[in-house]
C-alpha positions in Angstrom: -23.3 -15.1 -25.0 -25.1 -15.3 -21.7 -24.0 -13.6 -18.5 -22.8 -16.9 -17.1 -20.9 -17.8 -20.3 -19.2 -14.5 -20.2 -18.4 -14.8 -16.5 -16.9 -18.3 -16.8 -14.8 -17.4 -19.9 -13.4 -14.3 -18.3 -12.8 -16.0 -14.9 -10.8 -18.8 -16.5 -8.7 -16.2 -18.3 -8.2 -14.1 -15.2 -7.1 -17.1 -13.1 -4.5 -17.9 -15.7 -3.4 -14.2 -16.1 -4.8 -13.9 -19.6 -7.5 -11.4 -19.1 -6.3 -8.7 -21.6 -6.0 -11.3 -24.4 -9.4 -12.7 -23.7 -11.0 -9.3 -23.7 -9.4 -8.7 -27.2 -10.8 -12.1 -28.4 -14.4 -11.4 -27.4 -14.4 -7.8 -28.7 -16.2 -8.8 -31.9 -18.4 -11.5 -30.3 -22.0 -11.2 -29.3 -22.0 -10.2 -25.6 -23.9 -7.5 -23.7 -21.5 -4.6 -22.8 -23.6 -4.0 -19.7 -22.8 -7.6 -18.5 -19.1 -7.0 -19.1 -19.2 -3.8 -17.0 -21.0 -5.6 -14.2 -18.3 -8.2 -14.1 -15.3 -5.9 -14.4 -16.7 -3.1 -12.1 -19.1 -4.8 -9.6 -18.8 -1.9 -7.2 -20.6 0.4 -9.7 -23.7 -1.9 -9.8 -26.3 -3.3 -7.6 -26.0 -6.6 -5.7 -28.8 -8.1 -7.8 -28.5 -7.7 -11.6 -31.1 -8.1 -14.3 -29.6 -10.0 -17.2 -32.5 -10.0 -19.7 -35.8 -8.5 -20.7 -38.9 -9.0 -18.5 -41.2 -10.7 -20.9 -43.9 -11.1 -18.3 -47.4 -9.8 -18.2 -48.1 -6.5 -16.3 -49.9 -8.5 -13.7 -46.9 -10.8 -13.3 -44.5 -7.9 -12.9 -46.8 -6.3 -10.3 -46.8 -9.6 -8.4 -43.1 -9.9 -8.6 -42.5 -6.3 -7.4 -45.0 -6.7 -4.5 -43.2 -9.7 -3.1 -40.1 -7.8 -2.1 -40.3 -7.1 1.7 -37.9 -4.2 1.3 -39.5 -2.5 -1.7 -36.4 -2.9 -3.7 -38.0 -3.8 -7.0 -39.7 -1.4 -9.4 -40.8 -1.2 -13.0 -38.5 1.0 -15.0 -39.6 3.2 -18.0 -38.7 0.4 -20.4 -41.2 -1.9 -18.7 -38.6 -4.1 -17.0 -38.3 -5.0 -13.3 -35.3 -3.2 -11.9 -33.5 -3.0 -8.6 -33.4 0.0 -6.2 -29.9 -0.4 -4.6 -30.8 1.8 -1.7 -33.5 -0.6 -0.6 -32.0 -4.0 -1.7 -30.5 -6.1 1.1 -29.4 -9.0 -1.1 -31.8 -11.5 0.3 -31.9 -13.3 -3.1 -35.6 -14.0 -3.2 -36.0 -12.3 -6.5 -33.1 -14.3 -8.0 -34.7 -17.6 -6.8 -38.2 -16.7 -7.8 -37.8 -15.0 -11.2 -39.9 -17.0 -13.6 -37.7 -16.0 -16.6 -34.4 -16.5 -14.7 -33.4 -13.0 -15.5 -32.0 -12.1 -12.0 -28.6 -13.0 -10.8 -26.3 -12.0 -8.0 -23.3 -9.8 -8.7 -19.9 -11.4 -9.0 -16.8 -9.9 -7.3 -14.4 -12.6 -8.6 -12.8 -10.8 -11.5 -12.3 -7.5 -9.7 -10.9 -9.4 -6.7 -8.4 -11.3 -8.8 -7.3 -8.1 -10.4 -6.5 -6.8 -6.9 -5.0 -10.0 -5.8 -2.5 -10.2 -8.7 -1.8 -6.5 -9.3 -2.4 -4.4 -6.2 0.9 -5.3 -4.5 -0.8 -5.3 -1.1 -1.5 -8.1 1.3 -4.9 -9.8 0.6 -6.7 -11.7 3.3 -9.5 -14.2 2.9 -12.1 -13.9 5.6 -14.0 -17.3 5.7 -17.5 -17.4 7.2 -18.3 -19.8 10.1 -20.5 -21.7 7.7 -17.6 -22.9 5.7 -17.2 -26.3 7.4 -17.5 -29.2 5.0 -18.8 -26.9 2.2 -16.1 -28.4 0.0 -16.5 -32.0 1.3 -15.7 -33.4 4.8 -12.2 -34.2 3.6 -11.3 -30.5 3.2 -10.0 -29.3 6.5 -9.6 -25.7 7.5 -5.9 -26.2 7.1 -6.2 -27.4 3.5 -8.5 -24.6 2.7 -6.0 -22.1 4.1 -3.3 -23.6 2.0 -5.4 -23.3 -1.1 -6.0 -19.6 -0.5 -2.3 -19.1 -0.2 -1.6 -21.1 -3.3 -3.6 -18.7 -5.4 -2.0 -15.7 -3.9 -3.7 -14.7 -0.7 -1.5 -13.6 2.2 -3.6 -15.7 4.6 -7.0 -16.9 5.6 -8.8 -15.7 8.8 -11.7 -17.6 10.3 -14.4 -14.9 11.0 -15.5 -17.1 13.9 -12.7 -15.5 15.9 -14.5 -12.2 15.6 -17.8 -13.8 16.3 -16.2 -14.8 19.6 -15.3 -11.1 20.2 -18.8 -10.0 19.3 -20.3 -12.6 21.6 -18.4 -11.0 24.5 -19.6 -7.5 23.4 -23.3 -8.6 23.2 -23.0 -10.4 26.5 -21.6 -7.3 28.2 -24.3 -5.1 26.6 -26.9 -7.5 27.9 -25.5 -7.4 31.4 -25.3 -3.6 31.4 -28.7 -2.9 29.9 -31.2 -5.6 30.9 -32.2 -4.6 34.5 -35.9 -5.4 34.7 -38.3 -8.1 33.5 -39.6 -5.8 30.8 -36.2 -5.1 29.2 -35.0 -7.0 26.1 -32.2 -7.0 23.6 -32.2 -7.8 19.9 -29.0 -9.3 18.7 -27.0 -7.1 16.3 -24.6 -9.8 15.1 -24.3 -11.8 11.9 -27.3 -11.4 9.7 -27.7 -8.3 7.5 -31.2 -9.4 6.5 -32.3 -9.4 10.2 -30.8 -6.0 10.8 -32.4 -4.6 7.6 -35.8 -5.9 8.7 -35.4 -4.1 12.0 -34.1 -0.9 10.5 -36.4 -0.6 7.5 -39.6 -2.4 8.6 -39.6 -2.4 12.4 -37.7 0.8 13.1 -39.5 1.3 16.4 -37.3 -1.6 17.8 -33.9 -0.2 16.7 -33.3 1.2 20.2 -33.1 -2.4 21.5 -30.3 -3.3 19.1 -26.7 -2.6 20.4 -24.8 -0.6 17.9 -22.3 -3.5 17.2 -21.0 -4.5 13.8 -21.2 -8.0 12.3 -18.3 -10.4 12.7 -17.5 -9.8 9.0 -17.1 -6.1 9.6 -15.2 -6.6 12.8 -12.8 -9.0 11.0 -12.2 -6.7 8.1 -11.7 -3.6 10.2 -9.3 -5.4 12.5 -7.2 -6.7 9.6 -7.0 -3.2 8.2 -6.1 -1.8 11.6 -3.3 -4.3 12.0 -2.1 -4.3 8.4 -2.7 -0.9 6.9 -3.4 -1.0 3.2 -4.5 -4.7 3.3 -7.3 -5.9 1.0 -10.1 -8.0 2.7 -12.2 -10.6 0.9 -15.2 -12.2 2.7 -16.3 -15.7 1.5 -19.6 -17.2 2.6 -23.0 -18.6 1.6 -24.7 -15.2 1.7 -25.8 -12.7 -1.0 -26.8 -10.2 1.7 -23.2 -9.8 2.7 -22.5 -8.3 -0.7 -25.1 -5.6 0.2 -23.8 -5.2 3.7 -20.3 -4.5 2.5 -21.6 -1.5 0.5 -23.5 0.1 3.4 -22.1 3.6 4.0 -21.3 3.2 7.7 -19.4 -0.2 7.4 -18.0 -0.2 3.8 -14.6 0.6 5.2 -14.2 -3.0 6.3 -14.6 -5.4 3.3 -13.3 -4.8 -0.2 -14.9 -7.9 -1.9 -17.5 -10.4 -1.1 -17.5 -13.8 -2.8 -19.8 -16.7 -2.4 -18.6 -20.3 -1.7 -19.4 -21.0 -5.3 -17.3 -18.1 -6.7 -14.2 -19.2 -4.8 -14.8 -22.8 -5.8 -14.9 -21.6 -9.5 -11.5 -20.0 -8.9 -10.0 -23.1 -7.3 -11.3 -25.2 -10.2 -10.0 -22.9 -13.0 -6.6 -22.8 -11.1 -6.5 -26.6 -11.2 -6.3 -27.0 -7.5 -7.3 -30.3 -5.9 -8.2 -29.2 -2.3 -7.9 -32.8 -1.0 -4.2 -32.8 -2.0 -3.3 -29.5 -0.3 -0.9 -29.7 2.7 -2.3 -28.7 6.1 -1.8 -25.1 7.1 -3.6 -25.2 10.4 -4.5 -22.3 12.8 -7.0 -23.1 15.5 -8.0 -19.7 16.8 -11.8 -19.8 17.4 -13.8 -21.2 20.2 -17.0 -23.2 20.1 -19.0 -20.0 20.6 -17.8 -18.4 17.4 -18.0 -21.5 15.4 -21.7 -22.2 16.0 -22.8 -18.7 14.9 -23.6 -20.2 11.4 -26.7 -22.2 12.7 -30.0 -20.9 14.0 -29.8 -20.4 17.7 -26.0 -20.4 17.7 -25.7 -16.7 18.7 -28.3 -17.1 21.5 -26.5 -20.1 22.9 -23.1 -18.3 22.8 -24.3 -15.1 24.3 -26.3 -16.9 27.1 -23.2 -18.8 28.1 -21.1 -15.7 28.0 -23.5 -13.7 30.2 -23.4 -16.6 32.8 -19.6 -16.3 32.8 -19.7 -12.5 33.2 -22.3 -12.4 36.0 -23.2 -15.8 37.3 -25.3 -14.3 40.1 -27.6 -12.3 37.9 -31.2 -12.3 39.1 -32.5 -11.7 35.5 -31.1 -14.5 33.4 -30.9 -14.7 29.7 -34.2 -16.0 28.2 -33.6 -16.6 24.5 -35.9 -16.9 21.5 -34.7 -17.2 17.9 -36.3 -17.4 14.5 -35.1 -18.1 11.0 -36.5 -17.3 7.6 -38.2 -14.0 6.7 -41.6 -15.3 7.8 -40.3 -16.6 11.1 -38.5 -13.4 11.9 -41.5 -11.2 11.0 -43.7 -13.3 13.3 -41.2 -13.0 16.2 -40.9 -9.2 15.7 -44.7 -8.8 15.6 -45.0 -10.9 18.8 -42.5 -8.5 20.5 -44.6 -5.5 19.4 -47.7 -7.2 20.7 -46.0 -7.9 24.1 -46.0 -11.6 23.5 -42.3 -12.2 22.9 -41.7 -14.1 26.2 -37.9 -13.6 26.1 -35.3 -10.9 26.7 -32.8 -11.9 24.1 -33.9 -12.3 20.5 -31.9 -13.7 17.6 -33.1 -13.6 14.0 -31.6 -15.2 10.9 -32.9 -14.3 7.5 -32.3 -17.8 6.0 -34.0 -21.0 7.2 -31.5 -22.9 9.2 -29.3 -19.8 9.7 -26.2 -19.0 7.5 -25.8 -22.7 6.6 -29.1 -22.3 4.8 -27.9 -19.3 2.8 -28.7 -19.1 -0.9 -25.2 -19.8 -2.0 -24.3 -22.7 0.4 -22.9 -25.7 -1.4 -24.4 -28.4 0.8 -27.9 -29.0 2.3 -28.7 -26.9 5.3 -29.2 -29.9 7.5 -25.8 -31.2 6.7 -24.3 -27.8 7.1 -25.9 -27.3 10.5 -24.6 -30.7 11.7 -21.1 -29.9 10.4 -21.0 -26.6 12.2 -22.2 -28.2 15.4 -19.6 -30.9 15.3 -16.8 -28.3 14.4 -18.0 -26.3 17.5 -17.7 -29.4 19.7 -14.2 -30.0 18.4 -13.0 -26.6 19.5 -10.2 -26.6 22.0 -11.8 -23.6 23.8 -15.5 -23.7 24.6 -16.0 -20.0 25.2 -14.3 -16.7 24.2 -13.2 -16.3 27.8 -11.1 -19.4 27.5 -9.4 -18.5 24.2 -6.0 -16.9 24.5 -6.4 -15.8 20.8 -9.3 -13.6 21.7 -7.3 -11.9 24.4 -4.3 -11.6 22.1 -6.4 -10.0 19.4 -8.0 -7.5 21.8 -4.6 -6.5 23.1 -3.3 -6.1 19.5 -6.2 -3.8 18.8 -5.5 -1.7 21.9 -8.1 -3.1 24.2 -6.6 -4.1 27.6 -9.6 -5.9 29.0 -12.8 -7.7 27.9 -14.7 -4.9 29.5 -13.1 -2.5 27.1 -15.5 -3.8 24.5 -18.1 -1.5 26.0 -16.0 1.5 25.0 -17.1 3.5 21.9 -14.4 2.1 19.7 -15.2 2.6 16.0 -13.8 -0.7 15.0 -16.7 -2.6 16.6 -19.4 0.1 16.4 -21.7 1.0 13.6 -23.6 4.3 13.3 -27.3 3.6 13.1 
């Protein structure tokens, strides 16, 4: 029984509350006990799993190992490629490029369903800004929220609301810190691959990154602040978010990370037709937060926010953005060489931004257009205009937007 066969069989049973019976049925069947443990206890294992033997030549293994930008692959004593969890950022390149298809991303679905059905605590779905039209253009945010509630979630929160809040924080940081033509800021929002590149490969630039968390972390921490004991589940197109959720300084925010495909599998096994769900609409995010999922979206949002904060600034925001690992490396190398030609830099590890993530369900071009259109449809164009941003800040004990510059743990990470 392959890893995927085992996953699908157990997930179907879990959705229908028949997990114990299914585990008894497969006890004498041919499956790998390690695969079962990875599925039942994902928190004990790495974000990338090896599901078979590496029957490659030594030269092929060396080539494979050398391709990892973060030195997360090594050859273990058994001669197989393995993953160093301390270095792995979940970029997914090894999964995509493994010639033997022996690499796969970890699955949080079974453990999440166990918590959803048995923990007796509120469970919130945190949906990434890239979700728009991932399940067809007929699936509105309201229908998706209703589907989450149907399978047992307490509610669904658009992470774009917290992208709005982080936009304000980044803009305030820029206004405070960029005083000369030589000053520059690297965005700290959104992409864990971008941050990992800076921290692990370009560490000399870390001082230019404000110590702000990602919107996922801000969302998870805020939910737990407002609803103590709540369980938080992030859903998006990104494997790297699985790694981010395990990082020591932010792992208090997010209990489970599922891909769009993982949650689609749950909907399918539950027999839900998303198109037939009734609307459960909540329009909380502004255009700024909604466009984070596309390359350049953070830069555009922060630039507009800085102009609102200080319209008479002599040094205006000059943005440059890059996507894909190669593009981000070139931009960072240009900065080090003094040829950056900007003062606000945004990097996205995936080509196209989050909509180009390895676990997106639709082509990145379609995703980017959907996110752009969803942004244009927002009632509020900037976080300053949204009463929900102000309301959330007040609920978290922040009386003014300027309070985001305070050293509040909820929006700060310890580098």
